[in-house]
N, C-alpha and C positions, 0 to 999 in steps of 0.2 A: 138747937135742932138735934133731934134724935135719929140715928141711923139704925135701921132694923134689917136683919138678914134672915131670910126664910128660904127653905128648900122648895123646889117645885111641888113636892108632895105635901108639905105644910100649907102651901098656898092653896092647893086643891082641896085640902081638908077644911080650911077655915079662911075663906075669902074675906069674911067680915073683919077678922083680926087684922088682915093685911090692909084693908081700907082704913081702919081706925089708926093703924100705925103710920100710914101715909099722911095723915093729917098732922102728925108731929114731925115728919121728915121723910126722906127717901127710904124706900124699902128695896133692898137688893134681893133679887130672886136668883138662887143658884141652881145650876143643873149639873149634877155629878160633881159637886164641890167647887165649880167655877162660876163666877158671876155671869149671868146670862141676860137678865132684864132688870129694869129699875121701874118701880111703881111710884108715881108722884101724884100729889093732889093737883087739881087743875090750876089752882092759884100759883103753885110752885112752877108748873110747866109754863104758864104765861110769863112769869118773871124771867125764866131762863130763855124763852123764845123771843122775848121782847115784842114791842108793838111794831107791826109791819106797816109801812106807809110808802106811798109812791114818791118818786123824785120831785114831782110838782108840790106835794104836801110838805116834803122836807125843806124845799127851798122857800116855801111861803110861810115858814114858822114865824110867829111873832118875835120881834127882837132881833131878827137876823139882819135887818137893815142897819142896825147899830154898829155892826162890824165894818170898819173902814176897808174899802176895796177900791183902789185906784191904780190899776195896772198901767205900766208905761205903754205908750202907743207903739205899735209895731211899725218898723220902717223897712218896707220891702222894696228894694230897688231892682229893676230889671237891667240886664246888661246884654248887649248884642254878642252873639257867639262869634268866636274867632274861627272862621272857616278856611284859613289858609293852610 
């Protein structure tokens, strides 16, 4: 993975160069010498963001039933309050 650093001015002058560099790795864009933005390819972004799924989809994943889950039964007893 190649990391490229460009100034905001360089980015404005040659956007094509920044896009090509993003295919090889992240491109840090500086503003007055400080990192301000990062340009990533869409594939790299998807990898970082991960696949989003609902709770129902996550719980219905294949192979999930192979994990043993046998919690102990809860024993909830009621007790009369002492009103004396």
